[in-house]
C-alpha positions in Angstrom: 11.8 77.7 40.9 11.3 74.5 42.9 15.0 73.7 42.8 15.9 77.2 43.9 13.5 76.9 46.9 14.9 73.5 47.8 18.5 74.8 47.6 17.6 77.8 49.8 15.9 75.7 52.4 18.7 73.2 52.5 21.2 76.0 52.9 19.2 77.5 55.8 19.1 74.1 57.5 22.8 73.7 57.0 23.5 77.1 58.6 21.2 76.2 61.5 23.1 73.0 62.1 26.4 74.9 62.0 25.1 77.2 64.7 24.2 74.3 67.0 27.5 72.6 66.4 29.4 75.9 67.2 27.6 76.2 70.5 28.0 72.6 71.8 29.8 73.8 74.9 27.5 76.7 75.6 24.4 76.9 77.9 22.0 77.9 75.1 22.6 74.6 73.1 19.0 73.6 73.7 17.6 76.8 72.3 19.7 76.3 69.1 18.3 72.8 68.8 14.8 74.3 69.2 15.5 76.6 66.2 16.0 73.5 64.1 12.6 72.2 65.3 11.1 75.5 64.3 12.6 75.3 60.8 11.2 71.8 60.4 7.7 72.9 61.5 7.8 75.8 59.1 8.9 73.7 56.1 6.3 71.0 56.7 3.4 73.3 57.6 1.5 72.7 54.3 2.0 68.9 54.4 -1.0 67.4 56.2 0.4 63.9 55.9 3.4 64.7 58.1 2.0 65.7 61.4 3.9 66.1 64.7 3.4 67.7 68.0 6.1 70.3 67.6 5.3 72.0 71.0 5.9 68.7 72.8 9.2 68.2 70.9 10.3 71.7 71.9 9.5 71.0 75.5 11.4 67.7 75.6 14.4 69.3 73.8 14.5 72.0 76.5 14.1 69.7 79.5 17.4 68.2 80.7 15.5 65.5 82.5 13.8 64.2 79.4 15.4 61.3 77.4 15.2 63.2 74.1 17.3 66.1 75.5 19.9 63.6 76.8 19.9 61.7 73.6 20.6 64.8 71.5 23.2 66.2 73.9 25.1 62.9 73.9 25.0 62.8 70.1 26.4 66.4 69.9 29.2 65.4 72.3 30.2 62.1 70.7 29.5 62.3 66.9 31.9 63.8 64.5 30.6 67.3 63.4 30.9 66.6 59.7 29.1 63.2 60.1 26.4 64.7 62.2 25.8 67.6 59.9 25.8 65.5 56.8 23.4 62.9 58.3 21.0 65.5 59.6 20.8 67.2 56.3 20.4 64.0 54.2 18.3 61.9 56.6 16.4 64.8 58.2 16.0 67.4 55.4 16.3 65.4 52.2 14.7 62.2 53.2 12.2 63.0 56.0 11.2 66.5 54.9 11.8 67.3 51.2 11.8 63.8 50.0 8.6 62.9 51.9 6.7 65.8 50.3 7.9 64.8 46.8 7.1 61.1 47.5 3.5 62.0 48.5 3.1 64.0 45.2 4.4 61.1 43.2 1.9 58.7 44.8 -0.9 61.0 43.8 0.4 61.3 40.2 1.1 57.6 39.6 -1.5 56.0 41.8 0.8 53.4 43.1 3.0 52.8 46.1 6.2 55.0 46.2 8.5 54.0 49.0 10.4 56.2 51.5 13.4 53.9 51.4 14.8 51.1 49.3 16.8 48.1 50.5 19.4 46.6 48.2 21.7 43.6 48.4 25.0 44.5 46.9 26.1 40.9 47.2 24.8 37.6 48.4 28.3 36.7 49.7 28.8 36.5 53.4 31.6 35.5 55.7 29.1 34.1 58.2 26.1 31.8 58.0 23.6 32.9 60.7 20.5 31.0 61.7 17.3 32.7 60.6 19.0 35.0 58.0 17.0 35.4 54.8 20.1 36.1 52.8 21.3 32.5 53.1 18.5 31.4 50.8 20.1 33.1 47.8 23.4 31.4 47.6 26.7 33.3 47.7 27.7 34.2 44.2 25.3 37.0 43.2 26.1 40.7 42.9 24.6 43.9 41.8 27.1 46.0 39.7 28.0 49.4 40.9 26.2 51.0 38.0 23.0 49.1 38.8 23.0 50.3 42.4 23.8 53.8 41.4 21.0 53.7 38.8 18.5 52.6 41.4 19.5 55.7 43.5 19.2 58.0 40.5 15.8 56.7 39.7 14.8 56.8 43.3 15.7 60.5 43.8 13.4 61.4 41.0 10.6 59.8 43.0 11.6 61.5 46.3 13.6 58.6 47.8 16.8 59.8 49.5 17.3 56.9 52.0 18.9 53.6 51.0 19.7 50.5 53.1 22.2 47.8 52.2 21.5 44.2 53.2 23.0 41.0 52.0 24.9 38.8 52.3 27.4 40.9 54.0 27.3 44.4 52.4 30.8 45.3 53.6 32.2 42.7 51.3 31.5 45.5 48.8 32.7 48.3 51.1 34.6 50.2 48.4 31.5 50.4 46.2 29.4 51.5 49.2 31.8 54.4 49.8 31.8 55.2 46.1 28.0 55.4 46.2 28.1 57.7 49.2 30.5 60.0 47.3 28.4 60.1 44.1 25.1 60.6 45.9 26.1 63.1 48.5 22.5 64.2 49.1 21.4 60.7 50.1 21.7 58.8 53.4 22.8 55.2 53.4 22.7 52.5 56.1 24.3 49.1 55.9 23.2 46.1 57.9 26.4 44.3 58.8 27.7 41.6 61.1 30.5 44.0 62.0 33.4 41.7 61.5 34.8 43.6 58.5 34.8 47.0 60.2 38.4 48.3 60.5 40.3 51.5 61.0 40.6 52.2 57.3 36.9 51.8 56.7 36.0 54.1 59.7 38.2 56.8 58.2 36.4 56.4 54.8 33.0 56.6 56.6 34.1 59.7 58.4 35.1 61.4 55.1 31.8 60.8 53.3 29.6 61.4 56.4 26.5 59.8 55.0 26.9 56.1 55.8 25.5 54.6 59.0 25.7 51.0 60.2 23.3 48.6 62.0 25.4 45.8 63.5 23.8 42.5 64.2 23.7 41.4 67.8 21.6 38.8 69.5 22.2 39.3 73.2 24.8 37.7 75.5 28.2 36.5 74.1 27.0 32.9 74.3 23.6 33.4 72.6 25.2 35.7 69.9 28.0 33.3 69.0 25.7 30.3 69.0 23.8 31.9 66.1 26.7 33.7 64.4 29.8 31.8 65.2 32.5 31.6 67.8 34.3 34.9 68.6 31.8 37.1 66.6 30.6 38.8 69.7 34.1 40.0 70.6 34.6 41.3 67.1 31.4 43.2 67.3 32.4 44.9 70.5 35.7 45.9 68.9 33.9 47.3 65.9 31.6 49.4 68.0 34.6 50.8 70.0 36.3 51.8 66.7 33.1 53.4 65.3 32.5 55.4 68.6 36.2 56.5 68.6 35.8 58.0 65.2 32.5 59.7 66.0 30.4 57.6 63.5 26.7 56.9 63.6 25.7 53.3 64.2 23.3 51.1 66.0 22.3 47.5 66.4 20.1 45.1 64.4 18.4 42.5 66.5 16.4 39.5 65.5 14.3 38.5 68.5 13.0 35.0 68.9 11.5 32.7 71.6 15.1 32.1 72.8 16.4 35.6 73.2 13.5 38.1 73.4 14.1 38.7 77.1 17.9 39.1 76.9 17.9 41.5 73.9 15.4 43.9 75.7 17.0 43.7 79.1 18.2 46.8 80.9 21.7 45.4 80.8 21.7 44.9 77.1 20.3 48.3 76.4 22.8 50.0 78.7 25.7 48.2 77.0 24.5 49.5 73.6 24.2 53.0 74.9 27.7 52.8 76.5 29.2 51.4 73.3 27.8 54.4 71.3 24.8 52.9 69.6 22.1 55.5 68.6 19.4 53.1 67.7 18.3 49.4 67.8 16.3 48.0 65.0 14.3 45.0 66.2 13.1 42.3 63.8 10.6 39.5 64.7 12.0 36.1 63.7 10.4 34.9 60.5 10.2 31.2 59.5 11.4 31.8 56.0 12.9 28.8 54.1 12.0 25.2 53.8 14.2 24.3 56.7 13.3 27.2 59.0 12.9 26.4 62.7 9.4 26.9 64.0 10.6 26.7 67.7 12.1 30.2 67.3 8.7 31.9 66.9 7.9 33.9 70.0 4.8 33.0 72.0 2.0 35.6 72.2 3.0 36.4 75.7 6.6 36.9 74.7 5.6 39.1 71.8 3.4 41.3 74.0 6.2 41.6 76.6 8.7 42.5 73.8 6.4 45.1 72.3 5.9 46.8 75.6 9.6 46.7 76.6 10.8 48.2 73.3 8.3 51.0 73.6 9.5 51.6 77.1 13.2 51.8 75.9 12.4 54.5 73.3 10.1 56.6 75.3 11.2 60.2 74.5 10.5 61.4 78.1 11.6 58.5 80.3 13.4 56.1 77.9 16.9 54.7 78.2 18.7 56.7 75.5 18.4 54.3 72.6 16.0 54.9 69.7 14.2 51.7 68.9 12.0 50.4 66.1 10.0 47.2 66.3 9.0 46.5 62.7 6.4 43.8 63.5 4.8 45.6 66.5 5.0 49.2 65.3 2.4 48.7 62.5 -0.1 51.0 64.4 2.2 54.0 63.8 2.5 53.2 60.0 -1.1 52.0 59.4 0.0 48.4 58.9 2.4 46.6 56.6 5.1 48.9 55.2 6.3 46.5 52.5 5.4 46.3 48.8 6.7 49.8 48.1 4.3 51.4 50.6 7.3 52.5 52.6 10.0 50.2 51.3 10.8 47.3 49.1 13.8 45.0 48.6 16.1 44.4 45.7 18.1 41.2 46.1 21.6 40.5 44.7 20.1 39.0 41.6 18.2 42.2 40.8 14.8 40.8 41.7 12.4 43.3 43.2 10.7 41.7 46.2 7.9 43.3 48.3 9.8 42.5 51.6 13.1 41.1 52.7 11.1 38.1 54.1 8.8 37.6 51.1 10.9 35.9 48.4 8.6 36.3 45.4 9.0 38.5 42.4 7.6 39.4 39.0 10.2 41.9 38.0 13.9 42.7 37.9 15.7 46.0 37.9 17.6 44.8 34.8 14.4 44.6 32.8 12.2 47.3 34.4 12.5 50.8 35.8 11.6 51.4 39.5 8.3 53.0 38.5 7.4 50.1 36.2 8.2 47.7 39.0 5.9 49.6 41.4 3.1 49.3 38.9 3.6 45.6 38.2 0.9 43.1 39.4 2.7 42.0 42.6 3.3 45.5 44.0 -0.1 46.7 42.8 -1.6 43.8 44.7 0.1 45.1 47.8 -1.1 48.6 47.1 -4.7 47.6 46.5 -4.9 45.3 49.6 -3.1 47.4 52.2 -3.6 47.5 55.1 -4.0 43.8 55.2 -5.8 44.0 58.6 -7.6 46.8 60.4 -5.8 45.6 63.5 -2.3 47.0 62.8 -0.8 44.7 65.4 -1.5 42.0 62.8 0.1 43.8 59.8 1.9 41.1 57.8 0.3 39.2 54.9 2.5 36.2 55.7 3.0 36.0 59.5 -0.4 37.2 60.8 -2.6 36.9 57.7 -1.1 34.0 55.8 -4.2 33.5 53.6 -3.6 36.9 52.0 -0.1 36.2 50.8 -1.2 32.8 49.4 -4.0 34.6 47.5 -1.7 37.3 46.2 1.0 34.9 44.9 -1.7 32.8 43.2 -3.5 35.7 41.6 -0.3 37.4 40.3 1.5 34.2 39.3 4.8 35.4 40.8 7.8 33.0 41.3 10.0 32.2 44.2 13.4 34.0 44.1 15.0 31.5 46.5 17.8 30.0 44.4 18.8 27.3 46.9 15.5 25.7 47.8 12.5 27.4 46.3 9.6 27.6 48.8 6.0 27.7 47.8 3.7 30.2 49.3 1.4 27.4 50.5 4.4 25.9 52.4 5.6 29.2 53.8 2.1 30.5 54.8 1.1 27.1 56.1 3.8 27.2 58.6 2.5 30.6 59.9 -1.2 29.5 60.3 -0.9 28.2 63.9 1.1 31.3 64.9 -1.5 33.6 63.3 -4.4 31.8 65.0 -2.7 32.0 68.4 -1.7 35.7 68.0 -5.1 36.9 66.8 -7.1 36.9 70.1 -4.2 38.4 72.0 -3.6 41.2 69.4 -7.4 41.9 69.2 -7.7 42.3 73.0 -4.9 44.9 72.9 -6.0 46.7 69.7 -9.6 47.0 70.6 -8.9 48.4 74.1 -9.8 45.5 76.3 -6.2 45.0 77.5 -3.2 47.2 77.0 -0.5 48.1 79.4 0.8 51.0 77.4 -0.9 54.0 75.8 -1.0 53.8 72.0 0.3 57.4 71.9 3.6 56.5 73.4 
């Protein structure tokens, strides 16, 4: 009965999307989009953990002056209909709606973290060597087999997980296998973090056929700053890749690591406008993390820089007055997710050696997908320590057990006895967290002033 209801609802959603796409040139486009919002509200009405202001969303969809309306209309005009429909069904219906409901039920049944998405490294190989990239710590000769990756997806769907991200290394080194996964698991949405240099015409055509693969292309600001970190000429290749992706109507965005050296430039109006003009739909912002024995501490943003970056990213994504680019700031958006999202609470990471890590920046593990099922991994000591200790701080602007609460990660590693997965230069938790101590102490008073209402330039509801 459940499968029949699921099929019927997906079919209804599919028909609704078809109606919107058929009326892309008509005046009542907004009302057709509102119908999809209505369908979403009806489907999620009995799920108290997924609350949204549907009236406010309907109002913004109808108002041509609001950023959400303009964002949706631009997507309808520029994205290939098959790609748009497939992504809305898989990311919207399967992952956000149906999958979320199943995920919540599984959490209750198993009394452990069940994530909304899983990150996997198909390979540790990469054609670049970028400063501050966690993947460089693993070496360049590790790979997950196709069957291992497919098996992760199969297990994940049984738990309600329909969204999978590929990191690396450079995932597009394995582009044929990524496309194969998209074909086999047509009901899932996939996203690959990529440096963009391996995007070509043939790959764009394959992406267009499957419809359920998105990209997040690494970009660090101006051509000079970007190429300083990633290599001479990479910026130009990224611009060419974005032009190709936009021409084919594909869904992509940027992945930005912000640091003390570039946080102003990667949030500037000029940078954002360039991304919008190039066809980016989103920008995923990551705070620089001093992972690795040789990590540079000078790249950590100051408290003042972090506050300015937080405020600016929220300004960009404002659904009423924003600039047409959906942004996520993983370190500063903890208040919307009730703290740290790692350790399987909303996601976890599988490296190219098969080790299950709580976070892409936390290179410790006590389990491997070659020895344990996903559910077994989520119930192992390391992930249960995350489950039992989250949130790590009642101030969700201090979410991380490493960066803002380094004493917690040290304790977890000691209590669980987990080992470093860094194959090049294993780093102890004491060394890693010791580097973060001064940063945590400096950020605490600033974060507390904002969190407890003494000082905040933006409303928390934005």
